[in-house]
C-alpha positions in Angstrom: 55.4 51.3 -22.7 52.2 49.8 -24.0 48.9 49.3 -22.1 46.1 46.9 -23.0 42.7 46.9 -21.5 40.8 43.6 -22.0 37.1 43.9 -21.7 34.8 40.9 -21.8 31.4 41.7 -23.3 28.5 42.4 -20.9 25.8 39.8 -20.2 23.9 38.8 -23.3 20.7 36.9 -23.8 20.7 33.1 -24.3 17.1 33.1 -25.5 16.4 30.9 -28.6 15.8 32.7 -31.9 19.2 34.4 -32.0 22.2 33.3 -33.9 25.2 33.4 -31.5 26.7 36.4 -33.4 23.5 38.4 -33.1 22.7 37.9 -29.4 21.8 41.3 -27.8 22.8 42.5 -24.3 20.4 42.0 -21.5 19.3 45.1 -19.6 21.6 44.1 -16.7 24.4 43.8 -19.1 23.9 47.3 -20.3 23.8 48.5 -16.7 27.0 46.5 -15.9 28.8 48.1 -18.9 27.9 51.6 -17.7 29.1 50.7 -14.2 32.4 49.3 -15.3 33.1 52.2 -17.6 32.4 54.6 -14.8 34.8 52.7 -12.5 37.5 52.9 -15.2 36.9 56.6 -15.6 37.1 57.1 -11.8 40.5 55.3 -11.8 41.7 57.3 -14.9 42.0 54.1 -16.8 41.0 55.4 -20.2 42.3 53.9 -23.4 42.9 56.0 -26.5 40.8 53.8 -28.7 38.8 50.6 -28.4 38.7 47.7 -30.9 35.9 45.1 -30.7 34.6 41.9 -32.2 31.8 42.7 -34.6 29.3 40.5 -32.8 26.3 42.4 -31.5 27.0 41.9 -27.8 30.6 43.0 -28.0 29.8 45.9 -30.3 27.1 47.2 -27.9 29.4 46.8 -25.0 32.1 48.8 -26.9 29.5 51.5 -27.7 28.6 51.9 -24.1 32.3 52.1 -23.0 33.2 54.6 -25.8 30.2 56.8 -24.9 31.0 56.8 -21.2 34.7 57.4 -21.7 34.1 59.9 -24.5 36.2 58.0 -27.0 35.8 57.7 -30.8 33.6 54.9 -32.1 35.2 51.5 -31.7 36.9 49.9 -34.6 36.1 46.3 -35.4 38.3 43.2 -36.0 36.4 40.1 -37.1 39.3 37.9 -36.0 38.3 38.6 -32.3 35.0 36.7 -32.7 35.7 33.1 -31.6 39.5 33.9 -31.4 41.7 31.5 -29.6 44.9 32.6 -27.8 47.0 32.4 -31.0 44.6 34.7 -32.9 44.4 37.1 -30.0 48.2 37.5 -30.0 48.1 38.1 -33.8 45.4 40.8 -33.2 47.5 42.5 -30.4 50.7 42.3 -32.4 48.9 44.1 -35.3 47.6 47.0 -33.2 48.7 50.5 -34.4 51.9 51.7 -32.7 50.8 55.3 -32.7 48.5 54.3 -29.7 50.1 53.4 -26.4 46.9 52.4 -24.7 44.2 50.3 -26.5 41.1 48.5 -25.2 39.8 45.3 -26.8 36.3 44.0 -26.2 36.1 40.2 -26.8 34.7 36.9 -25.8 35.6 33.9 -23.5 37.3 31.6 -23.6 39.9 33.4 -25.7 40.0 36.6 -23.6 40.8 34.6 -20.5 43.4 32.5 -22.3 45.2 35.5 -23.7 45.2 37.2 -20.2 46.9 34.1 -18.8 49.3 33.9 -21.8 50.4 37.5 -21.5 50.6 37.7 -17.7 51.0 34.2 -16.3 48.1 34.9 -14.1 44.9 32.9 -14.4 41.7 34.9 -13.8 38.2 34.0 -14.6 36.7 36.9 -16.6 33.0 37.0 -15.9 30.8 39.1 -18.2 31.9 42.8 -18.4 35.2 42.1 -16.4 38.1 44.4 -17.2 41.8 43.6 -17.0 44.5 46.2 -17.5 47.9 44.8 -18.7 51.0 46.9 -18.9 54.0 46.1 -20.9 57.6 47.4 -20.9 57.5 46.8 -24.7 57.7 49.8 -27.0 55.8 48.1 -29.9 52.7 46.0 -30.1 54.4 43.5 -32.5 57.0 42.7 -29.9 54.5 41.5 -27.3 54.5 37.8 -26.5 54.0 35.4 -23.6 54.3 36.7 -20.1 55.5 40.1 -21.2 52.6 41.8 -19.4 51.8 42.7 -15.8 48.2 42.6 -14.6 47.9 46.0 -12.9 44.1 46.3 -12.5 41.2 43.9 -12.5 37.6 44.3 -11.7 34.2 43.0 -12.6 30.5 43.7 -11.8 30.6 40.7 -9.6 33.2 42.4 -7.4 
């Protein structure tokens, strides 16, 4: 059985002067990331590793989650940045099988699209939302549409 934790990056600035890729988290975003990581820890929802888009806002979100959950530094996959549903599935299918529980920090709209594709459930993923999907599949490469079951969902907005 495989488990995937989708994490949308925390709230980032929209101030001018930043390229989209380089937008930093707002202070409230950092606080939300700490909050959501502590909720996951309290629920014993702790992935073995986290993979993130290399954009600054996702990388910072991943750093907060890995620190709070006492995980190794997150790996990066440049395909996650601006990924559509198809690219997300390629990323998931390429995850290392030695891990049964992996977290991915990404962006909307792709993260919401892949949640729907994998579970058949539509959820709006506000910033710093988390969604745990469980699969009966034994390998990451075998995962496809509606194989997953949404078993936990939360966000700082409640």
